KETI-115453 format. One line per field, with one value per residue: residue number from 1; residue in three letters; x, y, z of N, C-alpha, C, O, CB in turn. Coordinates in Angstrom, 1 decimal. Atoms other than C-alpha are relative to their C-alpha. Last residue first. Glycine has a CB too. Layout:
<pts>
seq	(NUM | ...)
type	(ALA | ...)
n_X	(X | ...)
n_Y	(Y | ...)
n_Z	(Z | ...)
ca_X	(X | ...)
ca_Y	(Y | ...)
ca_Z	(Z | ...)
c_X	(X | ...)
c_Y	(Y | ...)
c_Z	(Z | ...)
o_X	(X | ...)
o_Y	(Y | ...)
o_Z	(Z | ...)
cb_X	(X | ...)
cb_Y	(Y | ...)
cb_Z	(Z | ...)
</pts>
This chain:
<pts>
seq	(74 | 73 | 72 | 71 | 70 | 69 | 68 | 67 | 66 | 65 | 64 | 63 | 62 | 61 | 60 | 59 | 58 | 57 | 56 | 55 | 54 | 53 | 52 | 51 | 50 | 49 | 48 | 47 | 46 | 45 | 44 | 43 | 42 | 41 | 40 | 39 | 38 | 37 | 36 | 35 | 34 | 33 | 32 | 31 | 30 | 29 | 28 | 27 | 26 | 25 | 24 | 23 | 22 | 21 | 20 | 19 | 18 | 17 | 16 | 15 | 14 | 13 | 12 | 11 | 10 | 9 | 8 | 7 | 6 | 5 | 4 | 3 | 2 | 1)
type	(TYR | VAL | ASP | PHE | PHE | GLU | ASP | GLU | VAL | VAL | GLY | ALA | GLN | LYS | LEU | ILE | ALA | ARG | ALA | VAL | PRO | GLU | LYS | LEU | ALA | HIS | GLY | ARG | HIS | VAL | PRO | VAL | THR | ILE | PRO | ARG | HIS | GLY | THR | LYS | VAL | LEU | VAL | HIS | HIS | SER | GLY | SER | VAL | ARG | ASP | VAL | THR | TRP | GLY | LEU | ARG | VAL | LEU | ALA | ARG | ILE | MET | ARG | LEU | ALA | ILE | ILE | ASN | ALA | LEU | ARG | GLY | MET)
n_X	(0.2 | 1.4 | 0.9 | -0.6 | 0.7 | 1.2 | 0.2 | 0.1 | -1.0 | -0.4 | -0.7 | 1.1 | 0.9 | -0.4 | -0.1 | 1.8 | 0.6 | -0.6 | 0.4 | 1.1 | -0.7 | -1.0 | -0.6 | -0.3 | -0.4 | -1.5 | -0.4 | 0.6 | 0.0 | 0.7 | 0.4 | -0.6 | 0.6 | -0.5 | 0.5 | 0.7 | -0.5 | -1.2 | 0.2 | -0.2 | 0.0 | -0.1 | -0.4 | 1.2 | -0.7 | -1.1 | -0.6 | 0.2 | -0.1 | 0.9 | 1.1 | 0.0 | 0.8 | 0.7 | 0.9 | -0.8 | -0.7 | 0.8 | 0.1 | -0.9 | 0.7 | 0.9 | -0.8 | -1.1 | 1.1 | 0.7 | 1.3 | 0.7 | 1.2 | 0.1 | 0.9 | 1.5 | -0.2 | 1.4)
n_Y	(0.6 | 0.1 | -1.2 | -1.1 | 0.5 | 0.0 | -1.6 | -0.9 | -0.4 | -1.5 | -0.8 | -1.1 | 0.9 | 0.8 | -0.9 | -0.8 | 1.0 | 0.4 | -1.1 | -0.4 | 1.1 | -0.1 | 0.0 | 0.4 | -0.2 | 0.5 | -0.5 | -1.6 | 0.3 | -1.3 | 0.2 | -0.5 | 0.3 | 0.1 | -0.5 | 1.3 | 1.0 | 0.1 | 0.7 | -0.7 | 0.5 | -1.0 | 0.3 | -0.8 | -0.4 | -1.0 | 0.0 | 1.2 | 0.3 | 1.1 | 1.1 | 0.8 | 0.2 | 1.4 | 0.7 | 0.4 | -1.4 | -1.4 | 0.9 | -0.5 | -1.5 | 0.5 | 0.5 | -0.9 | -0.8 | 1.2 | 1.0 | -0.5 | -0.4 | 0.2 | 0.8 | -0.6 | -0.7 | 0.4)
n_Z	(-1.8 | 0.0 | 1.2 | -0.9 | -1.7 | 0.9 | 0.1 | -1.3 | -0.3 | -0.8 | 0.8 | 1.1 | 0.6 | 1.1 | 1.6 | 0.6 | 1.2 | 1.2 | 1.3 | 0.8 | 0.6 | 1.6 | -0.2 | 0.1 | 1.2 | 0.2 | -0.8 | -0.8 | -1.8 | -0.6 | -1.1 | -1.0 | -1.3 | -1.2 | -1.4 | -1.3 | -1.7 | -0.1 | 1.1 | 1.6 | 1.3 | 0.7 | 1.3 | 1.7 | 0.6 | 0.0 | -1.1 | -0.5 | -2.1 | -1.7 | 0.6 | -1.1 | -0.8 | -0.4 | 1.1 | 1.0 | 1.0 | 0.9 | 0.9 | 0.9 | 0.6 | 0.7 | 1.1 | 0.7 | 0.3 | 0.8 | 0.1 | 1.2 | -0.3 | -1.6 | 0.3 | 0.3 | 1.3 | 0.2)
ca_X	(-47.0 | -47.4 | -43.8 | -42.1 | -43.2 | -41.7 | -38.9 | -39.0 | -39.2 | -42.4 | -43.0 | -45.7 | -44.1 | -40.9 | -42.7 | -44.6 | -40.8 | -39.4 | -42.6 | -42.0 | -37.9 | -38.5 | -41.5 | -45.1 | -46.0 | -47.8 | -51.6 | -54.2 | -52.3 | -52.9 | -50.9 | -50.5 | -51.0 | -50.2 | -51.9 | -50.0 | -49.4 | -50.7 | -54.3 | -53.3 | -54.7 | -54.4 | -55.4 | -56.2 | -54.8 | -55.8 | -58.9 | -59.3 | -60.5 | -60.4 | -59.8 | -58.3 | -56.7 | -53.5 | -53.1 | -50.3 | -52.6 | -53.8 | -50.7 | -50.4 | -53.6 | -52.0 | -48.9 | -50.4 | -52.9 | -50.1 | -48.2 | -44.3 | -42.3 | -38.8 | -39.1 | -36.9 | -34.0 | -32.9)
ca_Y	(81.5 | 82.9 | 83.9 | 81.6 | 78.6 | 79.7 | 80.5 | 77.1 | 75.4 | 73.1 | 70.1 | 68.8 | 65.8 | 68.3 | 70.8 | 68.1 | 66.5 | 69.3 | 70.0 | 67.1 | 67.1 | 70.5 | 69.5 | 70.6 | 72.5 | 71.9 | 73.5 | 71.3 | 68.0 | 68.8 | 66.1 | 66.9 | 64.2 | 64.4 | 63.3 | 62.5 | 64.9 | 65.9 | 67.8 | 68.5 | 67.2 | 67.6 | 65.3 | 66.8 | 64.3 | 64.7 | 62.2 | 61.7 | 64.9 | 64.9 | 66.6 | 69.9 | 71.6 | 72.5 | 75.4 | 77.6 | 79.6 | 76.4 | 75.2 | 78.1 | 77.5 | 74.0 | 75.1 | 77.6 | 74.8 | 72.9 | 75.4 | 75.7 | 75.5 | 74.7 | 75.2 | 78.2 | 76.4 | 75.2)
ca_Z	(-36.2 | -39.6 | -40.8 | -37.7 | -39.5 | -43.2 | -41.0 | -39.7 | -42.8 | -43.9 | -45.3 | -43.3 | -41.9 | -41.2 | -39.5 | -37.2 | -36.8 | -35.2 | -33.4 | -31.9 | -31.2 | -29.6 | -26.7 | -27.1 | -24.5 | -21.9 | -20.5 | -22.3 | -24.0 | -28.0 | -30.2 | -33.6 | -36.2 | -39.7 | -42.7 | -46.0 | -48.1 | -52.0 | -50.9 | -47.5 | -44.2 | -40.0 | -37.6 | -34.4 | -31.0 | -27.7 | -28.6 | -31.8 | -33.7 | -37.1 | -40.6 | -39.5 | -42.7 | -44.4 | -46.2 | -44.6 | -42.8 | -41.2 | -40.1 | -38.2 | -36.3 | -35.5 | -34.0 | -31.9 | -30.2 | -29.9 | -28.3 | -29.1 | -26.0 | -27.6 | -31.9 | -31.4 | -30.2 | -26.6)
c_X	(-0.5 | -0.2 | -1.3 | -1.1 | -0.6 | -1.1 | -1.6 | -0.1 | -0.5 | 1.0 | 0.3 | 0.9 | -0.6 | -0.9 | 0.5 | 0.8 | -1.5 | -0.3 | 0.8 | -0.5 | -1.9 | -0.2 | 0.7 | 1.7 | 0.6 | -0.1 | 2.2 | 1.5 | -0.2 | 0.1 | 0.0 | -0.9 | 0.6 | -0.6 | 0.9 | -0.6 | -0.5 | 0.9 | 2.0 | -0.2 | 0.5 | 0.1 | -0.1 | 1.0 | -0.7 | 0.6 | 0.8 | 0.1 | -0.2 | 0.2 | -0.5 | -1.2 | -0.9 | -1.3 | -0.1 | -0.2 | 0.7 | 0.2 | -1.1 | -0.2 | 1.3 | -0.8 | -1.3 | 0.0 | 0.7 | -0.8 | -0.2 | -1.6 | -1.0 | -1.3 | -0.5 | -1.0 | -1.6 | -0.2)
c_Y	(1.4 | -0.1 | -0.2 | 1.1 | 1.1 | -0.3 | 0.1 | 1.3 | 0.8 | 0.4 | 1.8 | 0.6 | 1.2 | -1.1 | -0.9 | 0.6 | 0.2 | -0.7 | 0.1 | 0.7 | -0.6 | -1.3 | -0.4 | -0.1 | -1.1 | 0.0 | -0.5 | 0.6 | 2.2 | -0.7 | 1.2 | -0.4 | 1.1 | 0.3 | 0.3 | 0.7 | -0.5 | -0.6 | -0.3 | -0.2 | 1.0 | -0.2 | 0.7 | -0.6 | 0.6 | 0.0 | 1.5 | -0.2 | -1.1 | 0.4 | -0.9 | -1.1 | -0.7 | -0.3 | -1.4 | -1.4 | -0.7 | 0.6 | 0.2 | -1.1 | 0.4 | 1.2 | -0.5 | -0.4 | 1.1 | 0.5 | -0.7 | -0.6 | 0.1 | 1.1 | -0.4 | -0.8 | 1.0 | 0.7)
c_Z	(0.9 | 1.3 | 0.5 | -0.6 | 0.3 | 1.3 | -0.7 | -0.2 | 0.9 | 0.8 | 0.0 | -1.0 | -0.9 | -0.7 | -1.0 | -1.2 | -0.2 | -0.8 | -1.0 | -0.4 | -0.8 | -0.7 | -1.5 | 0.0 | -1.1 | -1.7 | -0.1 | 0.9 | 0.5 | 1.5 | 1.0 | 1.1 | 1.0 | 1.3 | 0.6 | 1.3 | 0.6 | 0.9 | -0.3 | -1.4 | -1.1 | -1.9 | -1.1 | -1.1 | -1.1 | -1.4 | 0.7 | 1.1 | 0.4 | 0.8 | 0.9 | -0.7 | 1.3 | 0.9 | 0.6 | -1.0 | -0.7 | -0.7 | -0.7 | -1.5 | -0.8 | -0.8 | -1.3 | -1.3 | -1.6 | -1.0 | -0.5 | 0.8 | -0.7 | 0.3 | 1.7 | 0.1 | 0.0 | -1.6)
o_X	(-0.7 | -1.1 | -1.9 | -2.0 | -1.7 | -2.3 | -2.5 | -0.6 | -1.6 | 1.1 | 0.5 | 0.3 | -1.0 | -0.4 | 0.1 | 0.7 | -2.1 | -0.2 | 0.4 | -1.4 | -2.0 | -1.0 | 0.4 | 2.1 | 1.4 | -1.0 | 3.1 | 1.9 | 0.5 | -0.7 | 1.0 | -2.1 | 1.8 | -1.7 | 1.9 | -0.2 | -1.6 | 1.7 | 2.9 | 0.7 | 0.0 | 1.0 | -1.2 | 2.2 | -1.8 | 1.4 | 0.0 | 0.4 | -1.2 | 1.3 | -1.5 | -2.3 | -0.2 | -1.0 | -0.6 | 0.5 | 0.5 | -0.1 | -1.1 | -0.3 | 1.1 | -1.2 | -1.1 | -0.3 | 0.6 | -0.7 | 0.8 | -1.9 | -1.9 | -1.4 | -1.7 | -2.0 | -2.5 | 0.7)
o_Y	(1.3 | 0.5 | 0.8 | 1.7 | 1.4 | 0.1 | 1.0 | 2.0 | 1.3 | -0.3 | 2.8 | 1.4 | 1.2 | -1.7 | -0.9 | 0.1 | -0.6 | -0.4 | 0.4 | 0.4 | -1.1 | -0.9 | -1.2 | 1.0 | -1.9 | -0.1 | -0.3 | -0.3 | 3.3 | -1.7 | 1.8 | -0.6 | 0.9 | 0.7 | -0.2 | 1.8 | -0.4 | -1.4 | 0.5 | -0.9 | 2.1 | -1.0 | 0.7 | -0.4 | 0.2 | 0.9 | 2.4 | -1.4 | -1.7 | 0.9 | -1.6 | -0.9 | -1.6 | 0.0 | -2.3 | -2.0 | -0.3 | 0.3 | 0.9 | -0.8 | 1.5 | 1.2 | -0.5 | 0.1 | 0.9 | 0.4 | -1.2 | -1.7 | 0.7 | 2.2 | -0.8 | -0.2 | 1.3 | 1.3)
o_Z	(2.1 | 1.9 | 0.0 | 0.0 | 0.1 | 1.2 | -0.5 | 0.7 | 0.8 | 1.8 | -0.7 | -1.8 | -2.0 | -1.7 | -2.1 | -2.3 | -0.9 | -2.0 | -2.2 | -1.1 | -1.9 | -1.5 | -2.3 | -0.3 | -0.4 | -2.7 | 0.7 | 1.6 | 0.4 | 1.6 | 1.3 | 1.1 | 1.2 | 1.3 | 0.1 | 1.6 | 1.0 | 0.5 | 0.2 | -1.7 | -1.3 | -2.0 | -1.7 | -1.1 | -1.5 | -1.6 | 1.0 | 1.3 | 0.1 | 0.9 | 0.9 | -1.1 | 1.4 | 2.1 | 0.0 | -1.7 | -1.8 | -1.8 | -1.8 | -2.7 | -1.3 | -2.0 | -2.6 | -2.4 | -2.9 | -2.2 | -0.9 | 1.2 | -0.2 | -0.3 | 1.9 | 0.4 | 0.8 | -2.0)
cb_X	(1.8 | -0.5 | 0.0 | 1.9 | 1.2 | 0.0 | 1.5 | 1.0 | 0.7 | -0.8 | -0.6 | -0.8 | -1.0 | 1.1 | 1.2 | -1.1 | 0.2 | 0.8 | -0.1 | -0.7 | 1.1 | 1.9 | -0.2 | -0.8 | 0.9 | 0.5 | -1.3 | -1.5 | 2.3 | -1.7 | 0.7 | 0.3 | 0.3 | 1.0 | -0.7 | 1.4 | 0.4 | 0.3 | -1.0 | 0.9 | -1.2 | 1.2 | -0.3 | -0.1 | 0.8 | 1.1 | 0.9 | 0.4 | -1.2 | 0.3 | 0.6 | -0.4 | 0.0 | 1.1 | 0.8 | 1.1 | 1.0 | -0.2 | 0.1 | 1.5 | -0.5 | -0.7 | 1.0 | 1.4 | -0.4 | -1.0 | -0.8 | 0.7 | 0.0 | 1.6 | 0.7 | -0.1 | 0.1 | -1.1)
cb_Y	(-0.6 | -1.1 | -0.5 | 0.4 | -0.5 | -1.2 | 0.8 | -0.1 | 0.4 | 0.3 | -0.3 | 1.4 | -0.9 | -0.6 | 1.3 | 1.6 | -1.7 | -0.3 | 1.4 | -0.2 | -1.2 | 0.3 | -0.4 | -0.1 | 1.0 | -1.9 | -0.5 | -0.4 | -1.2 | 0.6 | -0.9 | 1.4 | -1.6 | 0.6 | -1.0 | -1.2 | 0.4 | 0.8 | 1.1 | 0.2 | -0.4 | 0.6 | -0.9 | 2.6 | -0.8 | -0.4 | -1.1 | -0.6 | 0.7 | -1.5 | -1.0 | 0.8 | 0.0 | -0.6 | 0.0 | 0.0 | 1.2 | 0.7 | -1.3 | 0.1 | 1.3 | -0.9 | -1.6 | -0.1 | 1.1 | -1.0 | 0.0 | -0.9 | 0.9 | 0.6 | -1.2 | 0.7 | -1.4 | 0.7)
cb_Z	(0.7 | -0.6 | -1.8 | -0.3 | 1.5 | -1.5 | -1.1 | 0.8 | -1.0 | 0.6 | -0.9 | 0.9 | 1.2 | 0.3 | 0.0 | 1.2 | 0.3 | 0.0 | 0.3 | 0.0 | 1.5 | 0.1 | 1.1 | -0.4 | 0.3 | 0.9 | 1.3 | 1.5 | 0.7 | -0.6 | 0.4 | -0.2 | 0.4 | 0.0 | 0.9 | 0.9 | 1.0 | -0.1 | -1.2 | -0.2 | -0.2 | 0.7 | -0.2 | -0.2 | -0.3 | 1.0 | -0.3 | -0.4 | 1.2 | 0.6 | -1.1 | 1.5 | -0.4 | 0.7 | -1.6 | 0.5 | 0.5 | 0.2 | 0.6 | 0.8 | 1.4 | 0.8 | 0.8 | 0.7 | 1.8 | 0.8 | -0.1 | -1.7 | 0.5 | 0.9 | -1.1 | -1.2 | -1.4 | 1.3)
</pts>
């Protein structure tokens, strides 16, 4: 298991906001974040459950954020 295992979705959203993303809307249990010049990204938020490592890795890839940069603000 890597460092991205057991990342809490709300903390991931908070870190992405610190990196310049903004929450555009909430649709059910999914938060959609936007940033100028990027495609919107969707983060699933299920209370009491952490994101699976492949999901967290895919979200960071879509956001164009490297792991070290993410953990600096996480």
